[in-house]
N, C-alpha and C positions, 0 to 999 in steps of 0.2 A: 519501637520497631516491632516487637513481638505482638503487642496489642493490635497494631495495624494488620499484621499477618493474620491474627485471629479474626478480625473484622472482615477480612477478605477471604476467609476460609482456606488459607494456604495449607496444603496437605503435606508439604515436604520442605524442610529448612536445612540449608547447608551451613555447617559450622566450621570455620577455619580457626583452629586454635588448640590449646592443650586442655588438660582436665579442668582447670579453673574456669576457662571460658565455657566449656561444655556444661559445667555445673551451673553457671549463671544463666545460660540459655534454657536449661531444663527447669530452673526455678521460675524464670519468666514465663515459660510455656505453662507451667503448673498454675500460675496465677491468672493467666489470660485465657486459656482454653478450657472448655468442658473436658472432664477426664475421659469421656468416651469419644472425643473427637480430636485428640492430640495428634499433631503432625509427626511424620517420620523424620528422622535425622540422618543426614549424611555428614560424616566426620572427615575433615581434612586435617590430620594431626600436624601441628606446627608449634606446640608449646614446649615449656620446660619439662613437663611430665605428660605422658600419653598413655597412662594405664588403661583408660577406657577404650581408646582406639585399639590397643593391643589385645584387649579381651574380646572385643566384638569382631576383630579382624579387619584389615584394610589392605588394599593392593596397590593403589596409586595415589599420588599427591598432586597438588598444584593444578596447573592448566590441564594436564592430562586427565585429572580426576573430573574437572568441570566439563570437559569435552565428553567424557564417558557418561556423566549424568545426563547431559543433553541428548546424547544418542539413545540411551536407555529409556529416557522419558518419551522421546519421539516414537519409539517402538513399543511403548506401553509395557516395558519390562523392568522398570525401575524398582518395583517391589518384588523382583524375582528372587533375590537373596537377602533375607532380613533376619537379623538377630534381635531377640527380645530380652530386655533386662529391666528389672525393677530398680527404681532409684532408692537411695538411702535418704530418708527424711530426718531432719533435725528440727525440733521444736523447743520452745521455752515455756516456762510456767506463766510468763507475761503474755497474755492472750493478744495484746496489741502488737506484739512482735510476730511478723510473718515467718512461716516455716521456710527453710531452704533445702534444696535438693542437691545431691551429688552421688558419689558411689564409693568413696573410700575416705574413712575418717579415723582420727586417732587423737590421743592426748598424752600427757605425762612426758616420757622420754621422746615420744614421737614429735611433740610440739617443740622440744628443745632441738631435735635433729632438723626439723624444718627451718627453724631460725638460723641454723648453720647453713643449710642449703640455700637460703635466701640471701646469704652474704654476697654483696656485689663482687667480691674477689673471686668467688666460685662461679657465679652466673656469667661474668664478663670474660673470664680468662680460660674457661674450660667448656668443651662441648658437653652436651647433656650426659652422655654415657660416662665421661670422665667426672662430671660434677657429682653424679650419684656415688661413684667410687670414692671421691675425695670427701664427700659428706660422711660416708660410712667410716672412713679412716679417721676423720676429725672426731666423730662420736666415740670411737674406740679409744682414741687418745684421751678423751675426757674421762673415760672409765679407768684408764690406767694411771692418770695423774692423781697423786695424793691430794692435791688442792681441790679437785672437782669430783673425785670418785664418789665420796660419800653423798654429795649434793644430788648426784644423779641416781645412785643406787637406792637411796632411802625413798624415792618416789614422791608422789603427791597425795596428800590426804584426800580420800574420796569415799563416797557411799555408792554402791552399785546394786541395782535390782534387775533381775532378768525375769520377764514375763510374770510379774506379780509374785515371784518367789520371795524368800526372805532377803532382807537387805544385808549386804556384806559391807562392813565398815572397816576398811584397812587401806593403807597406802597402796598406790598402784605405781609400779615402775614403768609399765608400758601398757597402753590400751589401744586396740585396733578394732575396727568394725568395717564391714564391706558387704555390698550386694554383688560385687564382681564374681566371676567364676574362675578366672585365671589372672595371674600376675606375670610380670616380665621375667624372662629367663628361668622359668620353672619355679620361682619363689611361690610358696603358699604356706604362710605361718598359721594355718587353721586346721583343726580336726574336730572330732566329736559330732559330726553330722555330715550327711551327704549334701551335694549341691541341691539347694532348695530355694527356688526363686520367691518363696513366700516368707523367708526368714533371713535374718542377718547372720553372717559368720562373725564371730568375735574372738579376740585373744586378750586375756588380761594376765599380766605378769606381776607377781607380788614383789614387794621391796626386797632388796638383797637376794635376788634369785640365785639358786645353786646351779652350778654347771652352765653358766650363762654363755660362755664362749662356745661350748659344745652344742648348746641349744640353738644359738644363732647360726652356726655352721650347718646344722641339720635343716632348719626351717628355710634358710636361704636357698637350699637345694630342693625344697618342696618335700622334705622328709619329716615324719613325726614318729620316730621309733618308740617302742613300748616304754622304755625307761623315761622318755620325755612325757608321755601321756600319764604315767604313774607319778610324776614329780608334782607335788602340790604347789610348787612355785609357779606353775604354768597352767592356766585354765582356758580351755577353748571349747566352743560349742556353737549352737545356733539358737536364735531367739527372734520372736516377732517384735518385741519391744524391750528396750533397755532404758532404764532411768538412772541417771548419774548426777551426783552432786560433787562438784569439783571447782576450785577457784581458778585453776589454770585455763587458758584458752583452749578451745577445741579446734582442730584442723579438719577442714572438709575439702578434699581435692586441692590441697595446697593453700587454701585461703583460711585466715584466722577468724574465729568468732568467739567473743566473750560469752561467759555463761550467765550473764544477767546479775541482778542484784542479789537473788537468792542462790545463785550458782547452780541452778538445776537445768539440765538439758535432757531431752528425750530423743532416743534414736529409734526409728521404726522403718518398716518397709513402705516405700512410697509407691506412686503409680508406675505402671509399666510403660516403657518407651520402646519404640521400634527403630532399629538402626539398620540403614541400608549398607550392605557390603558391596564395595566396588571391585 
């Protein structure tokens, strides 16, 4: 479908779905379009997670949104309010494997939490906002349970390198990376750099992190107090490229990706996309 759009020089594509669907469309566009002629995107958020839509901003959904697109297009005002965001690109050392695009990625405890969130019991029986809360609750219960606490807190063996700096070889309890500039409900678990659309924001939490509950409480409210910045258990900053070696799957906008035979993945800033705000 996207290949056909590219052949017809379609300049605007409407995406009805959540982050995973948007990620797939962005990846297809990246593969089909020249980088200097990529179409604008109109997002109609309707998925399980809508971090991208909430970051770029949206006002209407469904048929009302489609009617507004039609009216704005007829008046040649569709591009009147546009937000620009760079994609997060994930690549593998296996050059036969094509890169994928998205905007929010993570692994270690994040992968474990996503596996909980994808439990049919949560997805079918709770609305999205409740599902997020239940997921957090289940994750905290795993940390409190003697049977699973150590498995979670010891993290995953990994090697991380930021922008060709020295390689850090240590287990990671939690790793996150994003090109978004805002998250839902004021959450922002990153610091160490201003908003920079040419770099990734990242957070890496070491195994058995100290003051974990206090840190979670602060970061979920978008706060990064000085005691947290000074705590060596928590590392955050910005980077153009991150190389990671880890056996566990990597999550990109809710979708799972294995790390290949050599378990190496590369995170970097991808092409810029234009999002139409309705």
